[in-house]
C-alpha positions as CSV (number, residue, x, y, z in Angstrom):
1,M,133.3,123.5,88.0
2,R,130.4,120.8,87.0
3,C,128.2,120.0,90.2
4,R,128.4,116.1,89.0
5,A,132.1,116.3,89.1
6,C,131.4,117.0,93.5
7,A,128.5,114.9,93.7
8,N,130.5,112.5,96.1
9,C,131.4,115.7,98.0
10,A,128.4,116.9,98.2
11,R,126.8,113.7,99.6
12,S,129.5,113.7,102.4
13,L,128.9,117.0,103.1
14,C,125.2,116.9,103.6
15,S,125.8,113.8,105.5
16,D,128.0,115.6,107.7
17,K,130.5,112.7,107.7
18,T,133.8,114.4,106.4
19,T,135.0,117.7,106.6
20,W,136.5,120.2,104.6
21,T,140.0,119.7,105.4
22,A,140.1,115.8,104.4
23,L,138.7,116.7,101.0
24,N,140.8,115.2,98.0
25,I,141.7,117.8,95.4
26,S,143.3,116.7,92.6
27,G,147.0,118.0,91.8
28,H,146.0,120.3,88.9
29,C,143.6,122.1,90.6
30,R,145.5,122.5,94.1
31,E,146.5,126.1,93.7
32,M,142.8,126.7,92.6
33,R,141.6,125.4,96.0
34,R,140.0,128.3,97.3
35,K,137.8,128.4,94.1
36,L,137.1,125.0,94.4
37,L,135.9,124.8,98.0
38,I,133.4,127.7,97.0
39,S,132.3,125.4,94.1
40,I,131.5,122.4,96.0
41,S,129.8,124.2,99.0
42,L,127.4,125.7,96.0
43,C,127.1,122.1,94.8
44,A,126.5,120.6,98.1
45,I,123.9,122.9,98.8
46,A,122.2,122.1,95.6
47,W,122.6,118.7,96.5
48,C,121.2,119.1,100.1
49,L,118.3,121.0,98.5
50,G,117.2,117.7,96.4
51,H,117.9,119.4,92.9
52,P,118.9,117.3,90.4
53,Q,122.4,117.6,89.3
54,T,122.3,116.0,85.9
55,A,119.4,115.8,83.3
56,R,118.8,112.1,82.4
57,A,119.6,110.5,79.1
58,V,116.4,110.7,76.5
59,E,115.4,107.4,75.5
60,W,114.8,107.1,71.8
61,I,112.6,104.1,70.9
62,N,112.4,102.6,67.3
63,C,113.7,106.2,65.8
64,D,116.2,106.5,63.6
65,P,119.0,108.9,63.2
66,H,117.2,111.2,61.8
67,Y,114.8,112.1,64.5
68,R,117.3,111.8,66.8
69,A,119.0,114.7,65.6
70,M,116.0,116.7,66.6
71,D,116.4,119.3,69.2
72,L,113.2,118.5,71.3
73,A,114.9,119.9,75.0
74,P,112.6,122.4,76.7
75,V,113.5,125.8,76.4
76,G,113.9,128.4,79.5
77,S,113.9,127.4,83.2
78,G,111.2,125.4,84.3
79,P,109.6,122.5,85.6
80,L,109.7,120.1,82.1
81,E,112.7,117.7,81.3
82,L,112.5,115.3,78.2
83,M,112.1,111.7,79.0
84,K,111.4,109.5,75.8
85,V,110.3,109.8,72.5
86,F,108.5,107.0,70.7
87,C,108.7,106.6,66.7
88,Q,105.9,104.7,65.0
89,R,104.5,103.8,61.5
90,V,101.1,105.4,61.1
91,R,98.9,105.2,57.7
92,F,99.0,108.1,55.4
93,D,95.9,109.2,55.6
94,F,96.1,109.6,59.0
95,T,94.2,113.0,59.6
96,Q,92.6,113.0,63.0
97,V,93.9,113.8,66.6
98,A,96.2,111.1,68.7
99,M,95.8,110.8,72.2
100,V,98.1,109.3,74.8
101,S,96.7,107.0,77.7
102,P,96.5,108.7,80.9
103,D,99.3,106.1,82.4
104,G,101.6,107.4,79.2
105,R,102.0,104.2,78.0
106,F,99.4,103.7,74.9
107,V,98.4,105.7,71.9
108,A,95.3,106.0,69.7
109,Y,94.5,107.6,66.6
110,L,91.4,107.5,64.0
111,E,91.9,106.9,60.7
112,G,90.2,109.5,58.9
113,G,90.1,107.9,55.4
114,T,89.9,110.5,52.3
115,D,87.5,113.0,53.3
116,Y,85.7,114.5,56.8
117,A,82.4,112.5,56.2
118,V,83.5,109.2,54.8
119,E,81.7,106.3,56.5
120,R,84.2,104.0,57.6
121,K,86.8,105.1,60.2
122,I,89.7,103.1,61.8
123,L,90.6,103.6,65.2
124,H,94.5,102.2,65.7
125,V,95.9,101.4,69.3
126,A,99.1,100.6,70.3
127,P,101.5,100.7,72.9
128,L,103.9,103.9,72.3
129,D,107.1,101.1,72.3
130,T,106.1,99.4,69.2
131,Y,106.7,100.7,66.0
132,D,104.1,99.1,64.0
133,S,101.6,96.5,66.3
134,W,98.4,98.3,66.0
135,T,95.0,97.0,67.2
136,S,92.7,98.4,64.6
137,H,89.0,98.9,64.9
138,S,86.7,99.9,62.4
139,L,84.1,102.2,62.7
140,N,80.8,103.3,60.9
141,M,80.7,107.0,61.9
142,G,80.5,109.3,58.9
143,A,80.5,112.9,59.5
144,L,79.5,112.3,63.4
145,W,83.2,111.4,64.5
146,Q,83.7,114.9,65.8
147,F,81.6,116.4,68.2
148,G,81.9,120.5,67.3
149,Q,82.4,122.1,63.7
150,A,85.7,123.6,64.8
151,D,88.7,121.8,62.4
152,R,90.3,119.2,64.1
153,S,88.1,119.5,67.5
154,V,87.7,117.2,70.0
155,P,86.8,114.0,68.3
156,A,84.2,111.4,69.2
157,Y,86.9,109.1,71.3
158,G,88.7,109.6,74.2
159,W,90.8,107.3,77.1
160,A,89.2,105.5,79.9
161,S,90.3,107.0,83.4
162,N,92.3,103.9,84.1
163,S,94.1,103.6,80.7
164,S,92.2,100.5,80.2
165,G,90.8,100.9,77.0
166,V,89.3,103.5,74.8
167,W,85.9,105.1,74.6
168,T,84.0,105.3,71.2
169,A,81.0,105.0,68.4
170,T,79.8,103.4,66.1
171,R,76.6,102.8,64.1
172,D,75.0,100.0,62.0
173,T,74.6,99.6,58.3
174,S,71.8,98.5,56.6
175,G,72.1,97.6,53.0
176,S,74.9,99.0,50.6
177,N,74.3,102.6,51.8
178,R,72.2,103.0,54.7
179,I,72.2,103.9,58.2
180,S,70.2,102.9,60.7
181,S,67.7,105.4,62.3
182,T,69.1,104.6,65.9
183,G,72.3,106.8,65.3
184,L,75.3,106.0,67.3
185,Q,75.7,103.3,69.7
186,P,78.2,103.7,72.3
187,A,81.5,101.2,72.3
188,F,84.4,100.5,74.2
189,A,87.9,99.4,72.9
190,S,89.4,97.4,75.3
191,L,93.2,96.5,75.5
192,E,92.4,93.3,77.3
193,G,91.5,90.7,74.6
194,N,91.8,93.7,72.0
195,G,87.7,93.3,71.8
196,I,85.4,95.8,71.2
197,R,82.4,96.1,73.4
198,L,78.9,97.5,72.2
199,F,76.7,99.4,74.9
200,E,72.7,100.0,74.5
201,P,72.5,103.4,73.1
202,P,70.9,106.2,75.3
203,R,67.6,107.2,73.6
204,H,65.6,110.5,73.4
205,T,62.4,111.6,71.7
206,A,64.2,114.4,69.7
207,G,66.0,111.7,67.5
208,P,68.8,109.5,67.0
209,L,72.0,109.6,69.0
210,D,74.0,111.5,66.9
211,G,77.3,113.2,68.8
212,L,79.0,112.4,71.6
213,L,82.1,114.5,73.7
214,W,83.3,112.0,76.4
215,A,83.7,113.3,79.6
216,D,85.9,111.4,82.2
217,G,87.0,108.4,80.6
218,D,84.1,106.3,82.6
219,G,81.1,106.4,80.1
220,L,80.0,109.8,80.6
221,A,79.8,112.1,78.0
222,V,77.9,115.2,76.2
223,A,75.6,114.4,73.3
224,Y,73.1,115.1,70.4
225,F,69.7,113.9,70.0
226,G,68.0,114.8,66.1
227,A,70.6,117.3,65.3
228,R,72.7,115.9,62.6
229,G,69.6,114.9,59.9
230,G,71.8,116.2,56.8
231,S,74.5,113.7,57.8
232,Y,72.7,110.6,56.8
233,P,72.8,109.0,53.5
234,P,69.4,109.5,51.9
235,P,66.2,109.2,52.7
236,Q,68.4,112.0,55.3
237,R,66.1,112.9,58.4
238,H,64.6,115.8,59.8
239,D,64.2,116.1,63.2
240,K,62.3,119.3,64.6
241,N,63.4,119.4,68.0
242,P,66.9,118.7,68.2
243,T,68.4,118.7,72.0
244,F,71.9,118.4,73.8
245,A,72.0,115.9,76.4
246,M,74.1,114.4,79.1
247,V,74.4,111.0,79.0
248,D,75.9,107.8,81.0
249,S,76.8,105.5,78.3
250,K,77.5,102.4,80.5
251,R,74.0,102.2,81.9
252,A,72.0,103.8,78.8
253,V,70.4,106.8,80.8
254,V,69.8,110.3,79.6
255,L,70.9,112.7,83.0
256,D,70.0,116.0,81.5
257,T,68.7,117.4,78.3
258,L,68.8,120.9,76.9
259,P,67.2,121.9,73.8
260,F,68.4,123.6,71.0
261,A,65.7,126.2,71.2
262,I,67.4,127.9,74.3
263,F,69.9,129.5,71.8
264,G,67.3,130.9,69.7
265,G,65.0,128.1,68.3
266,P,65.3,125.2,65.7
267,D,64.7,127.9,63.0
268,R,67.8,129.9,63.7
269,I,70.2,127.3,65.3
270,S,71.3,124.4,63.5
271,M,74.0,121.8,63.9
272,G,76.6,124.2,62.0
273,S,75.9,126.6,64.6
274,V,77.7,124.3,67.3
275,N,81.1,125.9,67.0
276,N,82.9,123.7,69.8
277,A,82.5,122.3,73.5
278,A,84.3,121.3,76.4
279,V,83.4,119.3,78.9
280,T,84.4,118.0,82.7
281,V,83.2,116.1,85.7
282,L,82.9,118.0,89.1
283,Q,84.1,116.6,92.3
284,N,80.6,115.7,93.1
285,G,80.0,113.6,90.1
286,K,78.1,116.1,88.0
287,V,78.8,116.9,84.5
288,R,79.5,120.5,83.7
289,T,80.0,121.6,79.7
290,L,80.5,124.7,77.7
291,L,78.8,125.3,74.5
292,S,79.8,127.8,71.8
293,V,77.0,128.0,70.0
294,A,76.4,131.0,67.3
295,N,77.3,134.1,69.6
296,Q,76.6,132.8,72.9
297,W,78.4,130.6,75.8
298,A,76.3,128.1,77.7
299,V,77.8,127.2,80.9
300,W,75.7,124.1,81.6
301,T,75.8,121.8,84.7
302,Q,73.9,118.7,85.4
303,G,70.5,119.3,87.1
304,E,71.0,123.2,86.8
305,P,69.5,125.7,84.4
306,P,72.2,126.8,81.7
307,R,74.2,130.0,82.6
308,M,74.3,132.2,79.2
309,L,77.1,134.3,78.4
310,S,78.3,136.5,75.5
311,N,80.9,134.8,73.5
312,P,84.0,137.2,73.6
313,Y,85.1,135.8,70.2
314,P,81.7,136.1,67.9
315,E,82.9,135.9,64.6
316,E,85.5,133.0,65.1
317,R,84.4,129.5,64.3
318,H,87.5,127.5,64.9
319,N,88.9,128.6,68.3
320,K,89.7,125.2,70.3
321,M,89.0,125.2,74.2
322,A,89.8,123.4,77.2
323,I,88.0,123.6,80.4
324,S,89.5,123.4,83.7
325,R,89.0,119.9,86.1
326,D,87.1,121.9,88.7
327,G,84.8,123.4,85.8
328,S,85.6,127.1,86.9
329,R,87.9,128.0,84.1
330,L,88.1,127.9,80.2
331,L,91.2,128.3,78.2
332,V,90.7,129.3,74.4
333,T,93.1,129.2,72.1
334,R,92.6,131.0,68.3
335,L,94.8,131.9,65.3
336,A,93.7,134.4,63.3
337,C,95.1,137.4,60.8
338,D,94.1,140.1,62.8
339,G,96.3,142.1,60.6
340,G,94.6,140.7,57.4
341,H,96.4,137.9,54.9
342,D,99.5,138.9,52.4
343,A,98.6,138.3,49.0
344,V,100.2,135.0,47.5
345,K,102.0,135.7,43.6
346,D,100.4,133.1,41.4
347,D,103.9,131.4,40.1
348,G,102.6,128.8,38.9
349,L,103.2,126.2,41.7
350,L,100.7,123.4,41.8
351,R,101.4,123.2,45.8
352,R,99.9,126.3,47.3
353,P,99.7,127.2,51.1
354,M,96.3,125.9,52.7
355,A,95.7,129.6,53.9
356,P,97.5,132.7,52.7
357,P,100.0,134.0,54.8
358,C,99.1,136.8,57.7
359,K,100.4,140.3,57.9
360,P,102.7,139.7,60.6
361,V,101.2,141.4,63.7
362,E,101.2,140.5,67.4
363,S,97.5,138.9,68.3
364,V,95.9,137.2,71.1
365,I,96.4,133.3,70.7
366,A,95.3,132.1,74.4
367,A,92.9,133.7,76.9
368,L,91.6,132.2,79.8
369,H,88.0,133.2,81.0
370,D,86.0,132.8,84.5
371,L,83.2,130.5,83.8
372,E,80.8,132.3,86.6
373,T,81.1,135.8,84.6
374,G,82.8,135.1,81.3
375,R,85.7,137.5,82.4
376,Q,89.2,137.6,80.6
377,L,91.7,136.5,83.6
378,W,94.8,136.8,80.9
379,E,96.0,136.3,77.8
380,I,99.0,135.3,75.9
381,R,100.2,137.6,72.6
382,E,102.4,136.1,70.1
383,T,102.8,137.6,66.5
384,V,101.2,135.1,64.1
385,Y,102.6,134.4,60.6
386,R,100.1,131.9,59.3
387,T,96.4,129.9,60.5
388,E,97.7,126.8,59.8
389,L,96.0,123.7,61.9
390,Y,96.9,123.5,65.4
391,P,96.3,121.1,68.7
392,N,93.4,121.7,70.9
393,P,94.9,123.1,74.4
394,A,95.3,121.2,77.7
395,I,94.9,122.0,81.4
396,S,96.6,120.0,84.0
397,D,94.5,118.0,86.4
398,D,95.9,120.2,89.2
399,G,95.3,123.4,87.6
400,R,98.9,124.7,87.9
401,Y,99.6,124.2,83.9
402,A,98.2,124.3,80.3
403,L,99.6,123.8,76.8
404,V,99.1,125.7,73.6
405,G,100.5,125.2,70.5
406,L,102.4,128.6,69.3
407,P,101.9,129.9,65.9
408,Y,103.4,128.5,63.1
409,N,106.4,129.8,61.6
410,P,108.7,127.9,59.4
411,P,110.7,125.8,60.6
412,D,109.8,126.5,63.9
413,S,106.6,124.4,65.3
414,K,106.6,124.8,69.0
415,V,104.6,124.1,71.7
416,A,104.4,126.3,75.2
417,L,103.7,125.5,78.8
418,I,101.8,128.2,80.3
419,S,101.5,129.1,84.2
420,M,97.8,129.0,84.9
421,A,98.4,131.3,87.6
422,E,100.5,133.7,86.3
423,G,99.2,133.8,82.4
424,S,102.9,133.2,81.3
425,I,105.3,131.0,79.2
426,V,107.2,129.0,81.4
427,Q,108.8,126.7,78.6
428,T,108.7,126.1,74.9
429,F,109.7,123.0,73.1
430,Q,109.7,121.9,69.5
431,S,107.2,119.7,68.2
432,P,108.5,116.3,67.6
433,G,108.0,114.7,63.6
434,Q,107.2,116.5,60.8
435,G,105.3,119.8,60.7
436,L,103.0,120.8,62.7
437,P,101.9,118.8,66.5
438,N,98.9,117.2,66.0
439,S,98.2,116.7,69.6
440,L,99.0,117.2,73.1
441,G,98.5,116.8,77.0
442,F,99.2,115.6,80.3
443,F,99.6,112.2,81.9
444,Q,100.1,110.3,85.3
445,G,97.7,112.8,86.9
446,G,99.8,116.1,85.8
447,H,103.0,114.6,86.3
448,G,104.1,114.4,82.7
449,V,103.4,116.1,79.0
450,W,103.4,114.7,76.1
451,V,103.0,115.7,72.5
452,H,102.2,114.1,68.8
453,S,103.3,114.7,65.9
454,H,102.9,112.4,62.5
455,G,103.7,109.0,64.5
456,V,105.9,110.6,66.6
457,T,105.8,111.3,70.6
458,A,107.3,112.9,73.1
459,L,107.2,113.0,76.8
460,Y,108.5,115.0,79.3
461,S,108.6,114.9,82.9
462,I,107.0,117.6,85.3
463,R,109.6,118.1,87.9
464,D,108.0,119.0,91.2
465,R,109.5,122.3,92.4
466,A,108.2,122.3,95.7
467,Q,110.7,121.6,98.4
């Protein structure tokens, strides 16, 4: 007996405006009156508790039958419910991370060009419900488009907290192949009027601004000064005292600095040693960041000396990470062939895998760490088959849930919703589009989940289970 068949009866029972003897049972079920009454009563209880009786119909926007046939519904008992799927046309050389706006209505991605270091990038922004109505902004970023060295780590663009536009950066060019020594200039691509506003860059004696990791969507960021001389076309720069910094891009103010030398000196630590970073803004308005440099972690809060921790993953250069909103915990995701690689036979094929397949063994793919001590709080273990590219993890604003890309095992390409309290997988769902998920995150203050893959974006609601 399906609950929606007795929804009207349930409403009446909960409102106490009818009695069991007044129920009108259809003729073909009269002989099973007792069983039906039990079913109806159970349905009534569920209705009174406020649980939804039926799943809402999924909206497919601009998607052809091929995509509509994909099963993107979450697997397992949990709070996720598939709401909408959007299909959009993206550039063929779309290689960089896509981001959905905090209100869940827009998407932005960076057209990266033919290689990592090509100077001209294009930022594309559009409403999710349009197929090919992009607003495009040309940006000169070169190799400075990404803050850390980890593959596909968080790029130098991010949505404003109110979804009014995208914070990013560009740099001036002089002549045919020369770049201004001022380095990056913060920029804001506004949805209103589709224009781009340039801000005066913050300055420091260490050298030009040549890296940004946006913190909160309101112009605060972690930055580099004088750290990427090799990223400039000849004549390349040779700044001797590179430094990390916290900056307010709206006011062109340097809030705090941390010299590279704290990690061992400029002769030992270079830009190539900065694996990754994560950043948040605390309730008191101060910036906090985790810098993963060589074999060390630095937990650095604005106005305070850094707290140095040993890196639990000293030989792993491409791990992804996300910091909790309150700055107390760090989620690290990794895909490593802990059992070694399987040999790939040379069969004369032109197309070969990006990396040899792993010998399938169970490995830690995600772990949560306390940033006061570095202690591991929990870990997620799965069998790793390949070390293909995978998305940056995400933590909801309320700290209840996290999102992690699961190991790729063709044709399965899945994402997991993780309980932050228990360190367990709550639900899984397939990546939309073709192949691996490009990016994922939360929207509407943690009330929804989004995942993007090659122009296809799926939105899920998170039902509040607290009654």
